[in-house]
C-alpha atoms as an extended CHARMM CRD file, in Angstrom:
* protein
*
       215  EXT
         1         1  MET       CA             11.4780000000        6.6860000000        3.5470000000  PROA      1               0.0000000000
         2         2  GLU       CA              7.8210000000        6.2760000000        4.0300000000  PROA      2               0.0000000000
         3         3  PRO       CA              5.9190000000        7.0310000000        0.8210000000  PROA      3               0.0000000000
         4         4  SER       CA              3.3220000000        9.9510000000        1.4140000000  PROA      4               0.0000000000
         5         5  SER       CA              2.9230000000       11.8150000000       -1.8600000000  PROA      5               0.0000000000
         6         6  ARG       CA              0.7000000000       10.2760000000       -4.5480000000  PROA      6               0.0000000000
         7         7  LYS       CA              3.8380000000        9.7850000000       -6.8630000000  PROA      7               0.0000000000
         8         8  ASP       CA              5.7110000000        7.9940000000       -4.0790000000  PROA      8               0.0000000000
         9         9  LEU       CA              2.6310000000        5.8080000000       -3.1090000000  PROA      9               0.0000000000
        10        10  TRP       CA              2.2850000000        4.6660000000       -6.8120000000  PROA      10              0.0000000000
        11        11  ALA       CA              6.1230000000        3.9470000000       -6.9480000000  PROA      11              0.0000000000
        12        12  ALA       CA              5.5150000000        1.7030000000       -3.8480000000  PROA      12              0.0000000000
        13        13  VAL       CA              2.6040000000       -0.0630000000       -5.5730000000  PROA      13              0.0000000000
        14        14  HSD       CA              4.6630000000       -0.7430000000       -8.6390000000  PROA      14              0.0000000000
        15        15  ALA       CA              7.4990000000       -2.1530000000       -6.6240000000  PROA      15              0.0000000000
        16        16  GLU       CA              5.3190000000       -4.3290000000       -4.5880000000  PROA      16              0.0000000000
        17        17  ARG       CA              3.5380000000       -5.6710000000       -7.6380000000  PROA      17              0.0000000000
        18        18  ALA       CA              7.0080000000       -6.4790000000       -9.1690000000  PROA      18              0.0000000000
        19        19  ARG       CA              8.2630000000       -8.2290000000       -6.1330000000  PROA      19              0.0000000000
        20        20  LEU       CA              5.1180000000      -10.2540000000       -6.0420000000  PROA      20              0.0000000000
        21        21  ALA       CA              5.3750000000      -11.1970000000       -9.7230000000  PROA      21              0.0000000000
        22        22  GLU       CA              8.9020000000      -12.2820000000       -8.9730000000  PROA      22              0.0000000000
        23        23  ASP       CA              7.8420000000      -14.5630000000       -6.0860000000  PROA      23              0.0000000000
        24        24  LEU       CA              5.1260000000      -16.1180000000       -8.0360000000  PROA      24              0.0000000000
        25        25  ALA       CA              7.3420000000      -17.0790000000      -11.0320000000  PROA      25              0.0000000000
        26        26  GLY       CA              8.4670000000      -20.3770000000       -9.3770000000  PROA      26              0.0000000000
        27        27  LEU       CA              5.1190000000      -21.7280000000       -8.3150000000  PROA      27              0.0000000000
        28        28  ASP       CA              3.9070000000      -25.0840000000       -9.5310000000  PROA      28              0.0000000000
        29        29  ARG       CA              0.3570000000      -25.8410000000      -10.3640000000  PROA      29              0.0000000000
        30        30  GLY       CA             -0.4910000000      -27.1370000000       -6.9360000000  PROA      30              0.0000000000
        31        31  GLN       CA              0.8390000000      -23.9740000000       -5.3480000000  PROA      31              0.0000000000
        32        32  TRP       CA             -1.3350000000      -21.8740000000       -7.8340000000  PROA      32              0.0000000000
        33        33  ALA       CA             -4.4050000000      -23.8150000000       -6.5980000000  PROA      33              0.0000000000
        34        34  ALA       CA             -3.5740000000      -23.6370000000       -2.8390000000  PROA      34              0.0000000000
        35        35  PRO       CA             -5.9300000000      -21.7760000000       -0.5350000000  PROA      35              0.0000000000
        36        36  SER       CA             -5.0360000000      -18.2330000000        0.2150000000  PROA      36              0.0000000000
        37        37  LEU       CA             -5.6920000000      -16.2810000000        3.3050000000  PROA      37              0.0000000000
        38        38  CYS       CA             -8.3700000000      -14.6370000000        1.5050000000  PROA      38              0.0000000000
        39        39  GLY       CA            -11.6150000000      -16.4750000000        2.0550000000  PROA      39              0.0000000000
        40        40  ARG       CA            -12.5790000000      -18.9380000000       -0.5590000000  PROA      40              0.0000000000
        41        41  TRP       CA            -10.0470000000      -17.6990000000       -3.0520000000  PROA      41              0.0000000000
        42        42  THR       CA             -7.0790000000      -19.6610000000       -4.2650000000  PROA      42              0.0000000000
        43        43  VAL       CA             -3.6400000000      -18.1400000000       -4.9100000000  PROA      43              0.0000000000
        44        44  GLU       CA             -4.5000000000      -17.8130000000       -8.6610000000  PROA      44              0.0000000000
        45        45  ASP       CA             -7.7030000000      -16.1990000000       -7.7380000000  PROA      45              0.0000000000
        46        46  VAL       CA             -6.1110000000      -13.5770000000       -5.5700000000  PROA      46              0.0000000000
        47        47  VAL       CA             -3.5640000000      -12.6310000000       -8.4070000000  PROA      47              0.0000000000
        48        48  ALA       CA             -6.3880000000      -12.3870000000      -10.9570000000  PROA      48              0.0000000000
        49        49  HSD       CA             -8.1890000000      -10.0420000000       -8.4800000000  PROA      49              0.0000000000
        50        50  LEU       CA             -5.1510000000       -7.8580000000       -8.1040000000  PROA      50              0.0000000000
        51        51  THR       CA             -4.8830000000       -7.7160000000      -11.9570000000  PROA      51              0.0000000000
        52        52  ALA       CA             -8.6090000000       -6.7280000000      -12.0890000000  PROA      52              0.0000000000
        53        53  ALA       CA             -7.9550000000       -3.8040000000       -9.4560000000  PROA      53              0.0000000000
        54        54  ALA       CA             -5.0500000000       -2.5050000000      -11.6220000000  PROA      54              0.0000000000
        55        55  SER       CA             -7.2370000000       -2.5900000000      -14.7470000000  PROA      55              0.0000000000
        56        56  THR       CA            -10.5820000000       -1.0640000000      -13.6090000000  PROA      56              0.0000000000
        57        57  GLY       CA            -11.0460000000        2.5030000000      -13.6570000000  PROA      57              0.0000000000
        58        58  ARG       CA            -13.7370000000        4.4990000000      -11.6790000000  PROA      58              0.0000000000
        59        59  LEU       CA            -16.4300000000        4.4900000000      -14.5140000000  PROA      59              0.0000000000
        60        60  ARG       CA            -15.9810000000        0.6490000000      -15.4070000000  PROA      60              0.0000000000
        61        61  TRP       CA            -15.9930000000       -0.1380000000      -11.6760000000  PROA      61              0.0000000000
        62        62  LEU       CA            -19.1980000000        1.7510000000      -11.2530000000  PROA      62              0.0000000000
        63        63  ARG       CA            -20.7900000000       -0.1040000000      -14.1490000000  PROA      63              0.0000000000
        64        64  SER       CA            -19.6340000000       -3.4640000000      -12.7220000000  PROA      64              0.0000000000
        65        65  VAL       CA            -21.0640000000       -2.6690000000       -9.2250000000  PROA      65              0.0000000000
        66        66  LEU       CA            -24.3410000000       -1.5720000000      -10.7580000000  PROA      66              0.0000000000
        67        67  GLY       CA            -24.3670000000       -4.7000000000      -12.8780000000  PROA      67              0.0000000000
        68        68  ALA       CA            -23.9320000000       -6.8240000000       -9.7460000000  PROA      68              0.0000000000
        69        69  ARG       CA            -26.7320000000       -4.9340000000       -8.0030000000  PROA      69              0.0000000000
        70        70  PHE       CA            -24.2640000000       -3.6950000000       -5.2870000000  PROA      70              0.0000000000
        71        71  ASP       CA            -23.3480000000       -7.2220000000       -4.4800000000  PROA      71              0.0000000000
        72        72  PHE       CA            -19.5850000000       -6.6260000000       -4.1190000000  PROA      72              0.0000000000
        73        73  ASP       CA            -18.7520000000      -10.4050000000       -3.7720000000  PROA      73              0.0000000000
        74        74  LEU       CA            -20.4090000000      -10.9360000000       -7.0930000000  PROA      74              0.0000000000
        75        75  HSD       CA            -18.6990000000       -7.8040000000       -8.5310000000  PROA      75              0.0000000000
        76        76  ASN       CA            -15.2780000000       -9.1030000000       -7.4710000000  PROA      76              0.0000000000
        77        77  GLN       CA            -15.8830000000      -12.5950000000       -8.5690000000  PROA      77              0.0000000000
        78        78  ARG       CA            -16.9000000000      -11.4550000000      -12.0600000000  PROA      78              0.0000000000
        79        79  ARG       CA            -13.7390000000       -9.2440000000      -12.5070000000  PROA      79              0.0000000000
        80        80  LEU       CA            -11.4940000000      -11.9720000000      -11.1290000000  PROA      80              0.0000000000
        81        81  GLU       CA            -12.9800000000      -14.3890000000      -13.6600000000  PROA      81              0.0000000000
        82        82  GLU       CA            -12.3940000000      -11.8160000000      -16.3930000000  PROA      82              0.0000000000
        83        83  HSD       CA             -8.7560000000      -11.4820000000      -15.6560000000  PROA      83              0.0000000000
        84        84  ARG       CA             -7.8520000000      -15.1280000000      -14.6820000000  PROA      84              0.0000000000
        85        85  GLY       CA             -5.9600000000      -16.8060000000      -17.6250000000  PROA      85              0.0000000000
        86        86  ALA       CA             -6.6720000000      -20.3040000000      -19.1130000000  PROA      86              0.0000000000
        87        87  THR       CA             -3.5240000000      -21.2930000000      -17.1570000000  PROA      87              0.0000000000
        88        88  PRO       CA             -1.6190000000      -20.0860000000      -14.1220000000  PROA      88              0.0000000000
        89        89  ALA       CA              1.2530000000      -18.8390000000      -16.5200000000  PROA      89              0.0000000000
        90        90  GLU       CA             -1.2500000000      -16.7150000000      -18.4120000000  PROA      90              0.0000000000
        91        91  THR       CA             -2.7330000000      -15.4340000000      -15.1880000000  PROA      91              0.0000000000
        92        92  LEU       CA              0.8810000000      -14.4450000000      -14.1420000000  PROA      92              0.0000000000
        93        93  ARG       CA              1.4320000000      -12.8570000000      -17.4640000000  PROA      93              0.0000000000
        94        94  ARG       CA             -1.5830000000      -10.6960000000      -17.2020000000  PROA      94              0.0000000000
        95        95  PHE       CA             -0.4860000000       -9.5660000000      -13.7460000000  PROA      95              0.0000000000
        96        96  ARG       CA              2.9520000000       -8.6380000000      -14.9780000000  PROA      96              0.0000000000
        97        97  ASP       CA              1.3780000000       -6.5390000000      -17.7070000000  PROA      97              0.0000000000
        98        98  VAL       CA             -0.3550000000       -4.2640000000      -15.1610000000  PROA      98              0.0000000000
        99        99  VAL       CA              2.6430000000       -3.9900000000      -12.6680000000  PROA      99              0.0000000000
       100       100  GLY       CA              3.1960000000       -0.2780000000      -13.8010000000  PROA      100             0.0000000000
       101       101  SER       CA             -0.4940000000        0.5740000000      -14.0930000000  PROA      101             0.0000000000
       102       102  THR       CA             -1.8800000000        3.5750000000      -12.3000000000  PROA      102             0.0000000000
       103       103  VAL       CA             -5.4680000000        2.7980000000      -13.0970000000  PROA      103             0.0000000000
       104       104  ALA       CA             -7.6390000000        2.4600000000       -9.9890000000  PROA      104             0.0000000000
       105       105  PRO       CA            -11.2610000000        2.8570000000       -9.1200000000  PROA      105             0.0000000000
       106       106  SER       CA            -10.5860000000        5.8370000000       -6.9210000000  PROA      106             0.0000000000
       107       107  LYS       CA             -7.8050000000        8.3270000000       -6.0440000000  PROA      107             0.0000000000
       108       108  ASP       CA             -7.1670000000        6.5980000000       -2.5090000000  PROA      108             0.0000000000
       109       109  THR       CA             -3.6480000000        5.5870000000       -3.6530000000  PROA      109             0.0000000000
       110       110  ALA       CA             -2.7830000000        4.4550000000       -0.1240000000  PROA      110             0.0000000000
       111       111  ALA       CA             -5.6890000000        1.9760000000       -0.3340000000  PROA      111             0.0000000000
       112       112  TRP       CA             -4.3540000000        0.4000000000       -3.6250000000  PROA      112             0.0000000000
       113       113  LEU       CA             -0.9170000000        0.0270000000       -1.9440000000  PROA      113             0.0000000000
       114       114  GLY       CA             -2.6950000000       -1.6680000000        0.7010000000  PROA      114             0.0000000000
       115       115  GLU       CA             -4.3730000000       -3.8880000000       -1.6810000000  PROA      115             0.0000000000
       116       116  VAL       CA             -1.1540000000       -5.3940000000       -3.0090000000  PROA      116             0.0000000000
       117       117  VAL       CA              0.6320000000       -5.4190000000        0.3440000000  PROA      117             0.0000000000
       118       118  VAL       CA             -2.4170000000       -7.3700000000        1.9890000000  PROA      118             0.0000000000
       119       119  HSD       CA             -2.9770000000       -9.7780000000       -0.8950000000  PROA      119             0.0000000000
       120       120  GLY       CA              0.7160000000      -10.2830000000       -1.4220000000  PROA      120             0.0000000000
       121       121  GLN       CA              0.6970000000      -11.7040000000        2.1720000000  PROA      121             0.0000000000
       122       122  ASP       CA             -2.4450000000      -13.5350000000        1.4780000000  PROA      122             0.0000000000
       123       123  VAL       CA             -0.7000000000      -15.6620000000       -0.9140000000  PROA      123             0.0000000000
       124       124  ARG       CA              2.8630000000      -15.6310000000        0.5900000000  PROA      124             0.0000000000
       125       125  ARG       CA              2.0580000000      -16.7610000000        4.0880000000  PROA      125             0.0000000000
       126       126  PRO       CA              0.1590000000      -20.0580000000        3.1900000000  PROA      126             0.0000000000
       127       127  LEU       CA              2.9130000000      -20.8230000000        0.6820000000  PROA      127             0.0000000000
       128       128  GLY       CA              5.7740000000      -20.2040000000        3.1820000000  PROA      128             0.0000000000
       129       129  LEU       CA              7.3390000000      -17.3800000000        0.8670000000  PROA      129             0.0000000000
       130       130  PRO       CA              9.3210000000      -15.2710000000        3.2110000000  PROA      130             0.0000000000
       131       131  ARG       CA              9.6010000000      -12.0290000000        1.5000000000  PROA      131             0.0000000000
       132       132  THR       CA              7.7140000000       -9.0960000000        3.3420000000  PROA      132             0.0000000000
       133       133  PRO       CA              7.3700000000       -5.4550000000        2.0960000000  PROA      133             0.0000000000
       134       134  PRO       CA              9.6460000000       -2.6440000000        3.5820000000  PROA      134             0.0000000000
       135       135  VAL       CA              8.4830000000       -1.3180000000        6.8380000000  PROA      135             0.0000000000
       136       136  ASP       CA              8.1220000000        2.1520000000        5.4440000000  PROA      136             0.0000000000
       137       137  THR       CA              5.8290000000        0.8830000000        2.7990000000  PROA      137             0.0000000000
       138       138  VAL       CA              3.5670000000       -1.0610000000        5.2660000000  PROA      138             0.0000000000
       139       139  THR       CA              3.5760000000        1.9030000000        7.7020000000  PROA      139             0.0000000000
       140       140  ALA       CA              1.9150000000        4.1130000000        4.9240000000  PROA      140             0.0000000000
       141       141  VAL       CA             -0.7730000000        1.3310000000        4.5970000000  PROA      141             0.0000000000
       142       142  ALA       CA             -1.3140000000        1.2170000000        8.3600000000  PROA      142             0.0000000000
       143       143  ARG       CA             -1.7410000000        4.8470000000        8.6600000000  PROA      143             0.0000000000
       144       144  PHE       CA             -4.3560000000        4.7880000000        6.0680000000  PROA      144             0.0000000000
       145       145  PHE       CA             -6.0700000000        1.6450000000        7.6360000000  PROA      145             0.0000000000
       146       146  VAL       CA             -6.5840000000        3.4770000000       11.0270000000  PROA      146             0.0000000000
       147       147  ARG       CA             -8.0840000000        6.4640000000        9.3760000000  PROA      147             0.0000000000
       148       148  LYS       CA            -10.6710000000        4.8430000000        7.0160000000  PROA      148             0.0000000000
       149       149  ASP       CA            -12.8210000000        1.7960000000        6.4690000000  PROA      149             0.0000000000
       150       150  PHE       CA            -12.2740000000        1.1750000000        2.6880000000  PROA      150             0.0000000000
       151       151  ALA       CA            -12.0100000000       -2.2480000000        1.1260000000  PROA      151             0.0000000000
       152       152  VAL       CA            -11.7270000000       -3.6150000000        4.6710000000  PROA      152             0.0000000000
       153       153  PRO       CA            -13.1390000000       -2.4790000000        7.9660000000  PROA      153             0.0000000000
       154       154  SER       CA             -9.7540000000       -1.5450000000        9.3060000000  PROA      154             0.0000000000
       155       155  ARG       CA            -10.5830000000        1.6060000000       11.0750000000  PROA      155             0.0000000000
       156       156  SER       CA            -13.3490000000       -0.2110000000       13.0310000000  PROA      156             0.0000000000
       157       157  ALA       CA            -11.0440000000       -2.9950000000       13.7910000000  PROA      157             0.0000000000
       158       158  ALA       CA             -8.5520000000       -0.5840000000       15.3260000000  PROA      158             0.0000000000
       159       159  GLN       CA            -10.9720000000        1.5620000000       17.1710000000  PROA      159             0.0000000000
       160       160  GLY       CA            -10.5190000000        1.7030000000       20.9510000000  PROA      160             0.0000000000
       161       161  LEU       CA             -7.0740000000        0.1780000000       20.8350000000  PROA      161             0.0000000000
       162       162  HSD       CA             -3.5280000000        1.3800000000       21.2200000000  PROA      162             0.0000000000
       163       163  LEU       CA             -1.5590000000       -0.1160000000       18.3970000000  PROA      163             0.0000000000
       164       164  VAL       CA              2.2190000000        0.2090000000       18.6220000000  PROA      164             0.0000000000
       165       165  ALA       CA              4.6520000000       -1.1870000000       15.9790000000  PROA      165             0.0000000000
       166       166  THR       CA              7.8180000000       -2.8500000000       17.3160000000  PROA      166             0.0000000000
       167       167  ASP       CA              9.7760000000       -2.4390000000       14.1080000000  PROA      167             0.0000000000
       168       168  GLY       CA              8.8810000000        0.9820000000       12.9330000000  PROA      168             0.0000000000
       169       169  PRO       CA              7.3140000000        4.3580000000       13.6830000000  PROA      169             0.0000000000
       170       170  PHE       CA              3.6070000000        3.4480000000       13.5280000000  PROA      170             0.0000000000
       171       171  GLU       CA              1.5730000000        4.1450000000       16.5610000000  PROA      171             0.0000000000
       172       172  SER       CA             -2.1660000000        4.9220000000       16.7540000000  PROA      172             0.0000000000
       173       173  GLY       CA             -5.0820000000        5.0980000000       19.1690000000  PROA      173             0.0000000000
       174       174  SER       CA             -5.5370000000        4.7980000000       22.8590000000  PROA      174             0.0000000000
       175       175  GLY       CA             -6.9910000000        2.0040000000       25.0190000000  PROA      175             0.0000000000
       176       176  PRO       CA             -5.6910000000       -1.6810000000       25.4570000000  PROA      176             0.0000000000
       177       177  LEU       CA             -2.2650000000       -2.2780000000       23.8990000000  PROA      177             0.0000000000
       178       178  VAL       CA             -1.6420000000       -4.2760000000       20.7990000000  PROA      178             0.0000000000
       179       179  SER       CA              1.9140000000       -4.3780000000       19.7000000000  PROA      179             0.0000000000
       180       180  GLY       CA              4.1700000000       -6.1540000000       17.1730000000  PROA      180             0.0000000000
       181       181  PRO       CA              5.5200000000       -5.9430000000       13.6300000000  PROA      181             0.0000000000
       182       182  THR       CA              3.9180000000       -3.1920000000       11.4770000000  PROA      182             0.0000000000
       183       183  LEU       CA              2.8480000000       -5.8270000000        8.8870000000  PROA      183             0.0000000000
       184       184  ALA       CA              1.0430000000       -8.0530000000       11.5100000000  PROA      184             0.0000000000
       185       185  LEU       CA             -0.8020000000       -4.9940000000       12.7990000000  PROA      185             0.0000000000
       186       186  THR       CA             -1.7310000000       -4.0580000000        9.2330000000  PROA      186             0.0000000000
       187       187  MET       CA             -2.7500000000       -7.5820000000        8.2320000000  PROA      187             0.0000000000
       188       188  ALA       CA             -4.8910000000       -7.9270000000       11.4750000000  PROA      188             0.0000000000
       189       189  MET       CA             -6.5540000000       -4.5890000000       10.7510000000  PROA      189             0.0000000000
       190       190  ALA       CA             -7.3450000000       -6.1740000000        7.3780000000  PROA      190             0.0000000000
       191       191  GLY       CA             -9.0180000000       -9.0810000000        9.1200000000  PROA      191             0.0000000000
       192       192  ARG       CA             -6.3370000000      -11.8090000000        8.6770000000  PROA      192             0.0000000000
       193       193  GLU       CA             -6.5440000000      -13.5050000000       12.0160000000  PROA      193             0.0000000000
       194       194  ALA       CA             -3.3980000000      -15.6480000000       11.2910000000  PROA      194             0.0000000000
       195       195  PHE       CA             -1.3040000000      -12.5430000000       11.8140000000  PROA      195             0.0000000000
       196       196  CYS       CA             -2.5390000000      -12.1830000000       15.4080000000  PROA      196             0.0000000000
       197       197  ASP       CA             -0.2280000000      -14.8510000000       16.2520000000  PROA      197             0.0000000000
       198       198  ASP       CA              2.5340000000      -12.3690000000       15.7390000000  PROA      198             0.0000000000
       199       199  LEU       CA              1.1270000000       -9.6830000000       18.1260000000  PROA      199             0.0000000000
       200       200  THR       CA              0.9510000000       -9.3450000000       21.8510000000  PROA      200             0.0000000000
       201       201  GLY       CA             -0.8780000000       -7.0790000000       24.4100000000  PROA      201             0.0000000000
       202       202  GLU       CA             -4.0300000000       -6.9740000000       26.4510000000  PROA      202             0.0000000000
       203       203  GLY       CA             -5.9490000000       -5.7330000000       23.5790000000  PROA      203             0.0000000000
       204       204  LEU       CA             -5.0320000000       -8.6560000000       21.3430000000  PROA      204             0.0000000000
       205       205  SER       CA             -8.1630000000      -10.6850000000       22.1450000000  PROA      205             0.0000000000
       206       206  ILE       CA            -10.2990000000       -7.5850000000       21.1340000000  PROA      206             0.0000000000
       207       207  LEU       CA             -8.4540000000       -7.2210000000       17.7910000000  PROA      207             0.0000000000
       208       208  ARG       CA             -8.5900000000      -10.9130000000       17.1030000000  PROA      208             0.0000000000
       209       209  SER       CA            -12.4280000000      -10.9860000000       17.6970000000  PROA      209             0.0000000000
       210       210  ARG       CA            -12.8700000000       -8.2740000000       15.1110000000  PROA      210             0.0000000000
       211       211  CYS       CA            -10.8160000000      -10.2440000000       12.2780000000  PROA      211             0.0000000000
       212       212  SER       CA            -13.0790000000      -11.3710000000        9.5110000000  PROA      212             0.0000000000
       213       213  THR       CA            -11.4250000000      -12.3160000000        6.3040000000  PROA      213             0.0000000000
       214       214  GLY       CA            -12.5880000000      -10.5800000000        3.1530000000  PROA      214             0.0000000000
       215       215  GLU       CA            -11.6110000000       -9.4960000000       -0.2300000000  PROA      215             0.0000000000
């Protein structure tokens, strides 16, 4: 069932964090240092970023952003470095410690579900790890993404397009069609161009042109 209440969305966040921690447990040092789909970040960087997001409440987030003079790249980098361990094993332990956290910079719980869904695939896809989140979970993120530009310009990416999932109930917008798995639509809205390869439709070239990888 698609999570919609705040309680159900947090339960989905916790489940996705736990699944990701399980997938990360078998990585070797080379895999931890591998490039992710998230710009310049390595796999270990992405995991440290997820730990930071689950450890930073609104007031601390505001202080960090002010300290970085609203340079969000600098803000993210500082928090990432704060939560990255001396070794990949320590980075993973720190991430496991926040699996059940409900700390977040805002009350947009669907956005924090999107955070772990998107970043989970940022590390799984380059490493060839096959696990994907349940369709119902990703559908909740897709619905949020078409409504609001939050951490990623997802609403802007979807504007003027008719998005249709082929594996679930998600459908949004009007205009040139883009269809495919819910996860691929969601990741493309988040700017991950690699997932456009899993999509079809006359609107695909437009969506692809709007992809720009970010944190």
